[in-house]
N, C-alpha and C positions, 0 to 999 in steps of 0.2 A: 733635445731637438737641435741645438747649435751644432752638435757633432755630425748630424745627418747632413746639414747644410755644408759643413766643411768637407765631408766625404764627397759630396756632389761637386764641390769646387775643385777638389783634387782630381777627380775623374775627368772633369771637363778640361782642366789645365793640361793633364797628361795627353788627352785626346788631341787638344789643340797643338801641343808641342810636337807630338808624333806626326800630325798632319803638316806641320811646318816643314819637316824633312821631306814629306811626300809632295809638297807643293813645288819643289824644285825652284826655289827663289821666286815664288808666286807666279810661275809660268803655267801652272796647271790649275784650272778653275775650281773644280770640286774640292780638292784639298785646301785651296786658299780660302774658300767660303767656310769650310769647317774650322780653319784656324781662327777666323774672325768671330764666328758664332761661339766657338769653344771658349775663347778668352773673355768675350762679353758675358757669357753664362757663368764662367768661373768667378769673375769678379763680382757678379751679382750674388752668387751663392756665398762667396766669402763675406760680402757685406751683410747678408742675412745672418750668418753665423755670429758676426760681431754685434749686430743689432740685438741678437737674442742673448747677449751677455758673455760671449766667449772672450777672454782676454786677448788683446792684440798680439802680444808676444807668443803666446801659446798657439794661436790660430796661424800666424804667419810661419812660425817655426815648424809646426806640424805639416803645413801645406808644402813648405820648401823641402823638408826632409823626405817625406813620403813621395813627393813628386820627383825628387832627384833619384831616389831608389827605383821607382817604377820606370822612369825614362831610361835609366841605365840598363835595367833588365830588358826592356823592350828593344833598346838599341842593340843589345847582344843577341837576343832571341830572334828578332825580326829582320834587323838590318845587317847582321853579321859583324857588328863592331866588337872590338876587343874590350875586355874588362880585366884589368890587372889586379893582383892582390893588394897593391897600394891603393888603387881606386876603391876596392871593396872596403878596405880599412877606413878610408876617408868617409865613405857613406855610413859606415858603422859609427864613426865619431859624430857625424851630423845627427844621426838618430839618437845617439846617447845624449847629445846636447839638448835635443828637444825633450827627451825624458827628464833631464835635469830641470829644464824650465817648468815642466808640468808638475813634477814632484816638489820643486822649490816654491811653487805658488800655492800649494795646499797648506792649510793651517791645521 
């Protein structure tokens, strides 16, 4: 169950971050509201995952790594931003670091 809460937190955070770009510096109302509600919901869901026993380092590392990867993909696919091989390598290293955290915590 903590993983479901974490997945929800990641989806909400990615939605909020994407809306942050669409808000154009908080000058557009609807995307600005989505930013606020998305981040509030994301932190609530993250808190629920932690409350249900997920280790802090694993939760935050997973949130950050998957969030970074998804936002980079959305930036490329939706907003036409570039994604270089160096950036892709960096994202892969972040994902590998989270896997190391998870595998290193198992007994």
